[in-house]
N, C-alpha and C positions, 0 to 999 in steps of 0.2 A: 460533487463529482465522486464517483466510486471506481476503484481499481480492484481487481481480484486476480488471484493465481493460486496454484497448488504448490506445496512445498513438503519435503520430508525432513524430519528431525534426525538426530543421531541414532535413535532407537529404531528407525525405519517406519515410524508412524506417519501417515499422510495427513496434512493439515490443509484446510481451505483458508486462505488468507484474504482479508478484505481491508482495504485502506480507504477511509472516507475523508475527503478534503472539502470543507465547507466553512466559509467565513474566516479563513486564515488558520483554521485548526485542522490537524491531521490526527485521526483516531485509527489505530490498528486493532483489528479483531481477528480471531481465528476460531475454528471449530474442527473437531475430529469426528467425522461421521455425520450421517444424514439426520439423525434424531437427537443431536446434542445441541446445546445452546451456544450462542456466540459469547466469547469471553474477550475482554479487552486485555492487551498486553503491551509490553515495551519491545519494540523491534530491535533487531541487531543490525549492524552496518550493511550486511548483505541484502536485507529486506529493504533498507532505504535505497540502496543501489538499484534494486529491481523496480521500486516505485518510481524513481526518477527516469529509468529507462522506459518504463511504460508511458510516462507522461511525455517524454521526448517523441515517442512515436505518434502521439496525438497532435502535436504541434503542426506538422505539415498538412494534416487533414482538417485543420481548424476546429478540432473538437475541444481544444483548450487554447486560451490566449497566452501570449508571451507574458503578460502581467501575472496571470494565474500561475504559470510555470515558475516565475521568479519568486512569487510568494511561497510556493511549495518548497523550492530550494532553500529559502530562508528558514523554514521550519525545521530543517534537519539539524540535530544537535552536533556540536563539534567534538 
């Protein structure tokens, strides 16, 4: 399952964020611009909040099961 959104950093650069959730693992990637490569990185708390909010919106439409959502929440570091 893949989630994606756009975000700006402190310098005003726009990043395309992609979070892939498969097999109980979450991988965050980002890229800056159309012709650049995806790079894996460690997300901050705000990005985890955004990911969980995106996942919650998929629950009522049955695009994600409650079991998958609980697994995703368990992956968030404390």
